[in-house]
C-alpha positions, -999 to +999 in steps of 0.1 A: +068+817+702+088+837+676+078+839+640+096+825+610+089+839+574+092+813+546+097+830+512+086+809+482+089+823+447+063+808+424+066+806+386+049+779+365+043+761+397+006+752+395+013+714+396+038+715+425+032+744+448+002+728+466+023+697+477+051+719+490+029+743+510+007+716+525+039+700+539+051+733+554+016+738+569+023+706+589+054+721+605+058+715+642+068+752+645+033+768+643+041+805+642+049+806+604+044+833+578+043+816+544+049+842+516+040+829+482+054+854+456+038+849+421+065+860+397+041+869+368+035+832+362+015+826+329-002+794+342-027+790+370-002+793+398-018+825+412-052+808+415-036+778+433-018+802+457-050+821+465-068+788+472-040+779+496-043+813+513-080+807+518-072+775+537-047+790+561-044+826+574-007+821+578-003+822+540+001+855+522+000+858+484+019+886+466+021+890+429+045+910+407+057+912+371+081+885+360+117+894+369+134+861+379+139+842+411+166+866+426+144+897+426+114+877+436+132+864+467+142+900+475+105+911+470+094+885+495+122+893+520+110+930+520+075+919+531+087+893+557+077+902+592+092+872+611+119+871+636+136+846+613+136+842+576+143+813+552+138+805+515+121+775+499+117+764+463+082+758+450+087+721+443+108+709+472+101+689+504+106+703+539+106+679+569+080+690+594+106+694+621+130+716+602+120+750+614+116+739+650+150+722+651+168+751+635+150+778+655+157+759+688+194+757+678+194+795+671+177+802+704+201+781+724+232+794+707+223+830+698+240+824+664+234+845+633+222+816+612+215+779+614+224+754+587+211+718+583+218+688+561+199+684+528+190+656+505+178+648+471+145+631+463+138+611+432+104+594+428+100+596+465+134+580+473+157+600+494+195+604+493+220+627+511+231+659+492+247+683+517+260+670+550+272+688+581+280+679+617+264+693+648+282+722+663+285+759+670+312+777+650+327+811+657+358+831+645+385+809+629+364+778+631+340+793+605+369+800+583+385+765+586+353+743+588+329+761+564+344+790+544+375+771+531+358+738+522+329+757+506+349+780+483+374+753+474+348+726+469+359+698+447+396+704+452+422+692+477+438+725+483+437+727+521+437+704+551+408+681+547+378+688+569+351+663+574+329+688+592+307+696+562+301+692+525+280+722+515+269+736+482+257+771+472+221+767+483+200+788+507+173+761+513+192+748+543+196+781+562+174+798+587+186+834+594+179+859+621+159+886+604+177+914+623+210+901+611+197+897+575+183+933+575+213+949+593+237+936+567+216+946+538+216+911+522+202+909+487+200+881+461+221+890+431+223+876+396+253+880+374+253+850+351+226+823+357+213+806+389+242+817+410+220+839+433+219+811+459+257+807+457+263+844+462+238+847+491+253+817+509+288+831+503+278+864+519+261+847+548+290+826+559+315+854+553+295+879+574+283+857+602+300+859+636+286+826+647+269+797+628+251+768+644+249+736+624+224+707+627+234+673+612+198+662+605+187+661+569+157+684+570+153+697+534+150+677+502+156+690+467+130+672+446+145+662+413+118+677+390+132+672+355+107+697+341+119+726+363+140+755+351+171+739+368+173+714+340+167+737+311+198+749+293+198+784+279+227+800+261+240+830+281+254+858+259+282+879+272+293+852+296+328+864+302+321+900+314+293+887+336+318+862+352+342+891+358+316+911+376+306+881+397+343+876+407+347+913+415+316+913+437+327+882+457+362+898+460+346+929+475+328+908+501+359+889+509+379+922+513+357+929+544+370+897+561+406+890+570+412+859+549+447+844+543+464+856+511+471+820+500+434+811+504+424+841+482+449+830+455+436+794+456+400+806+454+408+828+424+423+798+405+394+775+415+368+802+405+383+808+371+388+771+364+352+763+373+339+792+353+359+780+323+342+746+325+308+763+328+317+785+298+324+754+278+291+739+289+274+771+279+288+768+244+269+735+241+237+755+243+247+779+215+222+775+186+243+790+159+279+793+148+289+757+150+317+739+169+346+759+153+332+792+165+326+777+199+361+764+200+375+798+192+355+814+220+367+788+245+403+794+234+399+831+239+383+826+274+412+804+284+438+828+270+423+857+290+424+838+323+457+820+317+441+787+321+471+768+307+491+779+338+467+761+361+476+725+353+483+718+389+446+718+396+441+685+377+461+668+404+442+685+432+406+675+422+388+657+450+378+620+450+350+613+426+353+645+406+363+627+374+346+650+350+362+681+365+396+665+364+392+654+328+380+689+317+409+706+335+434+683+317+418+691+283+416+728+289+450+733+304+465+714+275+446+735+250+425+706+237+394+728+233+374+708+208+379+677+229+367+697+260+336+708+241+327+673+229+334+659+264+310+684+280+283+675+255+287+638+263+286+643+300+255+665+298+237+636+282+251+612+308+239+636+335+204+634+322+205+597+328+222+601+362+196+625+377+168+601+367+184+571+384+184+567+421+209+539+418+234+560+398+229+589+421+240+567+451+271+556+432+279+592+425+276+602+462+297+572+473+325+579+449+326+615+463+326+601+498+295+619+509+282+589+528 
């Protein structure tokens, strides 16, 4: 039986890591290496991890100075000794059959990586998040059924594919370790929390074959106290976004992608980054709305956002917030965009705490 390495960064996870690891220990695939990487956590996470390691020889605890989740995942990947590698968050839920099903799919297909469906879990209640059909994709099929829908997510800019609805997460992927190492994959951070998106982008752009499993096997637990829900103002946003785009362009340059697709992706990337920039301005602690408005106007001017009005008519079903923000930004209504983003952030706090509202959201976006 081949071995799979599960890399789990741990930071302020003393109250959640035990539940996650105990579930993974129950996995039907028994040859598992669980790497718990303590990222200089100031709480008792390290003690909890060491206690877990004493319960199961398959668990290894490593500790390092705090440097963030991207470098911590890289640290763990360097220590991984499995034939396969995957990444798990410290507070999420893994179905016990996930690794067996994805490894079996990889063994049967000899694909570079396997992808499954994922869900969200709120107070123990589950709902779909990422969906995908069963299949083995190679060559142009990867481009048409995964790459294009992923990079143009939220927009109707290509022939509609109902093969998958995937986000920039790595939870759902099991990767052949030799493929991972031979391509020199590393988690990278340019702005904030986009290391998952970059890694998944590189994986699907580099893979010669991808096997997909429709089962929902990984659940993102909606932990409102986690870093995901904490908003921090990011200084120097624009140059960081430029570097991110340059890096993704360099990865895409190595794959023969249609020119029109690249042009559409560029428009989508900068529109989405503009919306994120507005949301970042909400977190600014000083300067007030007038200065924020001026910074938004400058961002839009530099990226010629007013020339991208067509995107408002191309937003996908259910993406009402995105469509409204595009309309406001392309018509230079910057203060309205700022206030709209603030209002929707507050609404989102309510949304993520309500299973009923989450289901409505998924239905309007036609995920079910």
